[in-house]
N, C-alpha and C positions, 0 to 999 in steps of 0.2 A: 912679406916685405915691410920694412920699418921706415916710416916717414917721421922726421922730427922737425918741428917748428918751435919757436920760443914757448917754453912752458907746457907743451903738448907733445905726447908720444902717441902716434896712431899706428895700429897693426893691420896689415892687410894680407889676405891669403887668396891668390888668384883673383886679385881685384875686388874682393868682398872685404868690407870692414869687419874686422874681428874684435878689436878692442880699442879704447882710447883712454889714455891716462893723463891726468893733469899733474905736473911736477909740483906746482906751487899752489897751495890752497888759496892764496890771495888772488891768483889768476882766475880761478873760478868765480869768485865774487866780482872781480873786474869784467869779466866775460858777461856776466849777468847785467852789469851796468852798460856795457857796450850795446848789448842786445836791446836794452830798454831805449837807449838813445836812438839806435837804428830804427826801431819801430815807431817811436815818436816822430822822428824826422820824416819817415816815409808817410805816416798818417798826416802829418802837417802839410806835406806837399800835395797828397791826394785831396785834401780839403780845398785847396786852390783849384785844382782840376774840376771838382764838383761845382765850385762857385762859378767858374767861368763857362762851363760846358753848355753849349747851344745858346749862349748869350752873346753880347757884343764885346769884342776885344780887338786891339790892334794886332796886325799881322805884318811882318816884314820878311825879306828873303835873305839868306846867307848864300854861300858859294853853291852854284849849281841850281838849275831850274827847279822850283817847288821844294827847295830845301828851306823850310819855313821855321820862323821863330815868332812866337806870339807873346802878347802881354801876359798870358797865363804861365808860359815857361818861366818868365822872370819872376813872377809872383811866387810860383811854387819853389823855385830855387831860393828865393829870399827866405821863405818860411822854413825850408830845410836847413839852410845855413844858421838861421836863428837858434834852432834847437841844438845843432852840433857845436856851434861856437860858444853857446852858453854852457854846455855841459863838458866840452873838451876843447877849450880855447887854444890849446897848443898843438892841435892835430893838423896835419897836412890835408888839404882839400883839392880835388881835381873835378871840375864840373863842366858840363857841356857849354854853357853860356858864358860863364866867367872865366874859365880856364883854371889856372893853378893858383892856389894860395899856398905858397911854399912856407913850411914850418920845419924846424929841426926835430922831427917826430918819427918814431918807427911806425906810427899809424897814419894811414891815408884813407880818406873817404872819397869814393868815386861815384859821381852823381849824375844821373840823367833825370832832369825834373819832370820831363814829359817824354817818354819814348813812345813814338808814334804821333808826332805833332801834326802831320798831314791828316791823319785820321781824326785827331782831336778838332783841328780847324774846320773840318767838314761834318762834325757831329756824328762821327763814327766811333762807337764806344770800345774800340780796341786800342787802348793806350794806357799807359801806366807810369808810375814813379818806380825808378830802379836805383837802388843804392847798394854799392859793395864796399866792404871794409877790408883793407889790407893791413897786415902786420909784417914788417921787414920783408916787403915784396911778396908775401904769400896771402892769398885771398883767405880770409878766416870766416867771414859772414856776408850774407847777402839777402836783401829783401826786394821783392817786386810786387807792387800792389795796383791792381785795377779796381778803382772804387765803383765803377759802373757795373761790373760783373760781381763785385764783393768778393774778390779773390786775392788773398794775401799769401804769396809764397815766400818761404823763409828757409835758409839753410845755415847751419854753423858747421865748420870743417870737423869731420869725425863724428858728427851727432845726427846725420840724416838730414832730410828735407821734408817740408810740410807744406800742405795747402790748408789754410784756415785751421791750423793745428793738428791736422790729420796727416799721418805719414804717407808719403807718396813714393812710387817706384815707376821706373821706365817700363816700356813694353817688352814683350818676349818674341817679337818677330825676328826671323832668322835670314830672310832674303829681301833685297831691295825691291824686287819686282812685286812683291806682296806687301810692301810698306806704304805708309802714308807719309809724305815728306813735306817740308815747308822751307822757303827760302825767301831771300829779299834781293832787290836790285839797287845799285848805287845811284846817287843823284847825278854823279858825273860818271858815265858809263866807261867801263874798262874794255877797250877794243883789243883784246889779246886772245891767244889760243885758249880754248877751254874757258871762255869767259861765261858770264852769267846767262846769256841767252843760249849759248851752245849747250851748256850743261842741261839747262831747263829743257830745250827742244829734245835732246837725246832721251831724257826721262819720259817726257810726255808722249813721244812717238811710240815708246814701248808700253804705254798705258799706265804708267806709274802716276798716281795722284800727287801732284805738287802744289801746294797752296802758297799764297803770298798774303800775309796778314797786315804787313806794314809796321810791325813792332818787333825787333829782334829779341828784346827782353821777354816778351810774351811767347814768342817762338820757342825760346829755350825752356821756359817754364812749362810749356805744353809737351815738349819732349820729356821733361822730368816727370810729368803726371801720366805719361803713357798715351797721350792723345795723338801725338806724332811719334814716329819711329826715328826720324832723323831730321837734321837741319843743317844747312850749309849756306855760307854767304862769302862773298868775294871781298868785301870792303866794309869793315866795321871799325868804329872808334872804341877806346876802352870803356867808356861809360855805357856803351850799347850792351856789352857782354859781361861786365864785371861781376854783377850779381848773378845773372842767369847761368853762367857756365859752372859756377860752384853748386847752384841748385841742381844742375843736371848730374854732376859728379856725385853729390850726396844722395841723389835718388837712384844710384847704381849705374848711371850712364857713363859714356866716354866722351871726352872733348880733346880735340887736337887741332894743329894747323893743317893745311892742305897736304903736307908731307907725312902726316901721321905722327908728327913729333909732339913733344910737350907744348901745351897751349899757353900762351901769354896774351891777355887782352891788349897788349901794347903793339901787336902786329895785326894785320887787317884780316887775315883768312881764318875761318872757323868751320869746323865739322863737329857736330855734336849729335850723338846717337844713343841708342839703347845699349850699344857695345856689340851686339850680335851682328849687326850689319855694317859695322864701322869700317872695317878693312875694305869690303866691297864698295861702299860709298866713296871712300878715299880714292880708290882706283878709278871709279866712274868720273869723278870731279877732275882727275888728272888725265882723262882721255879714254879710258877703257869703255867697252860697250856694256850695256846693261844686260 
């Protein structure tokens, strides 16, 4: 299969990356610049997490009970913005706290300054900075950094995924019943058929271990690293998954919506797996038995 995005041609065979060619030599240099900006911005945000963690900071509430935003969220977002806007002032930005900074650009930075804010506010070190970069609507880079565990995940489309510069791959489990899964629950509960609790109950009644860490970005990265075999969630925002879903794909996994169709971070449903349990997990989320 051939996939083309501006300046890059990527070749797949049965879902496996075979080759990646860059049409324009300048684009290779520009990608290196973008990666440098991405990593600097991620580290700048993480420095604010470290500064505020277990200290005193203001906390307020957004829509839904316990949907928190803290002084640290705003400080991390500000630090991230400063890096991106200094180096690429004409780029579009979408961020959880500020919203959209609309620019006429083919590049869009999608930012969650703290993914796992409730964890952060309670001194639980399962939280991170998550930044994805789109080009013409296609995610091309993503970084997720948890400074408390010293884990920096990074992916560039067509070039694989890494954890602290070491290449990572998804697991090789082939059945949901033998898998370790992870999920999350929305702040405003969706009372619908096959909702979060119904799917969760069905899995745990069959003895399938399902964890809830409180950070979708980390959930996705841990699928990419083979720690979890699959992740599903009923209601995410673009900044929750923009970086993580690319990291899963580049680690050899599969990411779709609940129908098993092409995944977009701009719709709420996500299923991310090692690929081998994907169809089964899609069926379970849609009502099938384990």
